TIDOBA-325823 format. One record per residue (C-alpha): residue in three letters; z, x, y. Coordinates in steps of 0.02 Angstrom, whole numbers, padded with zeros to 5 digits, always signed. Layout:
ALAZXY;...
//
This chain:
MET+00456+00065-00706;THR+00317+00026-00809;THR+00164+00128-00860;LEU-00006+00079-00890;ALA-00144+00187-00969;ALA-00316+00192-00872;PRO-00460+00315-00905;GLY-00419+00478-00832;ALA-00215+00435-00778;THR-00071+00353-00826;LEU-00013+00215-00677;THR+00167+00193-00656;TYR+00222+00034-00563;ASP+00370-00080-00536;VAL+00406-00270-00542;THR+00542-00348-00434;GLY+00587-00525-00399;HIS+00525-00697-00455;GLY+00392-00804-00388;PRO+00202-00808-00358;ALA+00117-00631-00385;LEU+00118-00503-00232;LEU+00040-00336-00245;LEU+00070-00209-00126;VAL-00070-00079-00088;PRO-00019+00089-00017;GLY-00120+00195+00097;GLY-00190+00383+00111;PRO-00046+00493+00030;ALA+00086+00361+00038;ASP+00176+00302-00129;ALA+00265+00141-00190;THR+00418+00213-00087;VAL+00328+00171+00068;PHE+00365-00018+00036;ASP+00536+00011-00004;PRO+00610-00069+00155;LEU+00500-00237+00134;ARG+00500-00247-00060;PRO+00674-00322-00080;LEU+00630-00450+00058;LEU+00479-00519-00025;ALA+00566-00511-00194;GLU+00679-00667-00147;ASP+00533-00788-00163;HIS+00390-00680-00235;THR+00367-00568-00398;VAL+00324-00401-00297;ILE+00220-00272-00389;THR+00223-00099-00316;TYR+00131+00063-00383;ASP+00092+00239-00361;PRO-00088+00259-00345;ARG-00171+00382-00471;GLY-00137+00560-00421;LEU+00007+00512-00321;SER+00191+00549-00366;ARG+00232+00466-00526;SER+00053+00416-00568;ARG-00014+00563-00648;ILE-00222+00611-00682;ASP-00293+00687-00838;GLY-00380+00843-00766;GLU-00491+00834-00610;PRO-00519+00669-00526;GLY-00698+00576-00567;PRO-00844+00572-00435;ASP-00809+00401-00389;VAL-00617+00409-00325;LEU-00621+00247-00233;ARG-00693+00141-00385;ASP-00562+00229-00491;HIS-00428+00169-00371;ALA-00506-00019-00358;GLU-00516-00020-00541;ASP-00348+00024-00551;VAL-00297-00125-00455;HIS-00407-00224-00571;ARG-00313-00161-00724;LEU-00131-00192-00631;LEU-00188-00378-00586;ALA-00244-00413-00769;GLU-00061-00379-00813;ALA+00018-00480-00667;GLY-00126-00632-00660;PRO-00199-00680-00506;ALA-00099-00612-00352;ASP-00090-00611-00171;VAL-00117-00436-00094;LEU-00052-00336+00055;ALA-00155-00171+00071;SER-00106-00044+00203;SER-00234+00071+00290;GLY-00327+00179+00146;GLY-00255+00049+00038;ALA-00353-00089+00124;ILE-00523+00024+00093;THR-00473+00019-00089;MET-00463-00164-00086;LEU-00619-00196+00003;GLU-00707-00093-00140;HIS-00606-00189-00275;LEU-00668-00360-00196;ARG-00849-00313-00233;HIS-00833-00311-00422;HIS-00665-00422-00449;PRO-00650-00551-00329;GLY-00562-00671-00449;ASP-00403-00559-00475;VAL-00346-00607-00291;ARG-00298-00762-00202;THR-00276-00707-00032;VAL-00290-00521+00027;VAL-00222-00457+00179;LEU-00305-00294+00248;HIS-00169-00211+00370;GLU-00269-00078+00484;PRO-00415-00047+00374;PRO-00482+00122+00455;VAL-00670+00086+00418;THR-00761+00221+00491;ARG-00905+00126+00568;TYR-00779+00032+00684;LEU-00683+00166+00743;PRO-00698+00185+00933;ALA-00800+00317+01011;GLY-00703+00495+01009;ALA-00591+00442+00859;LEU-00666+00567+00740;ASP-00655+00718+00871;GLY-00555+00850+00805;PRO-00545+00963+00664;ASP-00633+00897+00492;ILE-00472+00890+00386;PRO-00526+00905+00219;ALA-00633+01056+00253;LEU-00489+01142+00332;PHE-00385+01100+00170;ARG-00524+01177+00071;ASP-00537+01332+00184;GLN-00348+01359+00249;GLY-00231+01267+00130;ILE-00097+01117+00123;GLY-00011+01178+00303;PRO-00146+01186+00426;ALA-00215+01015+00369;PHE-00066+00932+00368;THR-00016+00985+00543;ALA-00197+00929+00590;PHE-00177+00759+00503;MET+00014+00737+00587;ALA-00072+00775+00741;LEU-00221+00645+00725;VAL-00104+00501+00671;GLY+00011+00553+00832;VAL+00170+00640+00732;ASP+00186+00825+00834;PRO+00282+00924+00766;ALA+00231+00896+00584;PRO+00388+00861+00473;PRO+00444+00979+00328;LEU+00343+00932+00173;ASP+00452+00942+00015;PRO+00354+00960-00169;ARG+00301+00795-00194;ALA+00235+00750-00031;GLU+00155+00919-00029;GLY+00069+00850-00207;ASN+00024+00696-00133;PHE-00063+00771+00019;ALA-00154+00893-00074;TYR-00242+00746-00180;PHE-00275+00648-00011;PHE-00354+00786+00083;GLY-00448+00857-00070;HIS-00506+00698-00145;LEU-00451+00527-00072;MET-00465+00553+00118;PRO-00650+00610+00113;ALA-00697+00447-00003;THR-00607+00335+00126;GLY-00686+00414+00263;ALA-00864+00386+00203;TYR-00839+00211+00142;ASP-00946+00079+00207;PRO-00909-00097+00162;ASP-01032-00212+00090;LEU-01001-00348+00221;ASP-01126-00482+00128;ALA-01016-00469-00021;LEU-00851-00489+00073;ARG-00922-00637+00163;ALA-00961-00716+00014;THR-00814-00679-00103;SER-00700-00809-00171;ALA-00548-00720-00098;ARG-00469-00781+00048;LEU-00480-00637+00170;VAL-00349-00585+00314;VAL-00383-00437+00427;ALA-00219-00383+00513;VAL-00174-00266+00654;GLY-00006-00213+00742;GLU+00044-00267+00900;LYS+00119-00103+00954;SER-00059-00012+00880;ALA-00166-00075+01011;GLY-00291+00056+01059;LEU-00261+00162+00926;PRO-00415+00201+00790;ALA-00342+00097+00637;HIS-00298-00046+00737;GLU-00472-00054+00843;ALA-00556-00027+00666;GLY-00470-00191+00603;LEU-00540-00279+00751;GLY-00718-00225+00724;LEU-00704-00269+00535;ALA-00630-00435+00580;ALA-00776-00475+00696;ALA-00911-00426+00581;LEU-00839-00556+00456;GLY-00823-00676+00584;LEU-00625-00685+00570;LYS-00499-00687+00715;ALA-00388-00525+00675;GLU-00209-00569+00640;LEU-00066-00494+00735;PHE+00087-00421+00636;PRO+00241-00346+00696;GLY+00258-00160+00746;ASP+00112-00032+00717;HIS+00014+00032+00591;GLY+00187+00073+00493;GLY+00264-00102+00559;PHE+00312-00143+00365;MET+00426-00010+00369;ALA+00498-00007+00554;GLU+00507-00190+00564;PRO+00530-00251+00381;GLU+00614-00417+00419;THR+00502-00478+00552;PHE+00336-00403+00469;ALA+00393-00508+00303;ALA+00425-00664+00392;ARG+00237-00640+00470;LEU+00169-00612+00303;ARG+00248-00768+00222;GLU+00178-00864+00369;VAL-00012-00787+00335;LEU+00016-00807+00147;GLU+00064-00988+00168;GLY-00067-01029+00293;CYS-00201-01039+00150;
//
């Protein structure tokens, strides 16, 4: 475990393995532990960097978050990669949104970026955003109702109990990160012109679900063919062996 000072936060990250650098970026309220099943498999031939994004788990913020949360998260990726050198990246869900913002400002940090099911709002299918406004529900009624609504949105019903660490992460997510992620509109011209190699990935078992369909839409807008990966939106947790093999295949295809 290593810490890195950043404006308004202290980032905590872990480095495992040997070989080319590979940064894993979690999404939503997730921290580095979401990659626990995948990390040791990739560390056999990569230097794997995992971290808790600011405001989540071990990466504490100083005071209130700034006015541009996504830019702060993108700059944190830049700071981490300044320590590691040019790297490949696997970014999951909302973490892929962070990387879309990062690529606008620091494309030279990365070689290949695998954007796994980025939930870009403009490409969500009709009706995907129907239902309660979860950040507003959090503001008005607190963590419990917002968490229940979010779990129903992602297909987990009934919602599991929240431990204190997860409760703090979801409070930051609902209060700050989810609204910023939902409002994000990628700069397609900048992405088409980037020096980094972009790969948009979708899960084989998530067809028809919002993040899968959003990934297909982003890939098409960038003139890319979406790459199929094992499992669903969390395939790297449920099917880590086959997911790691597919990731290696994609990274070596550059």
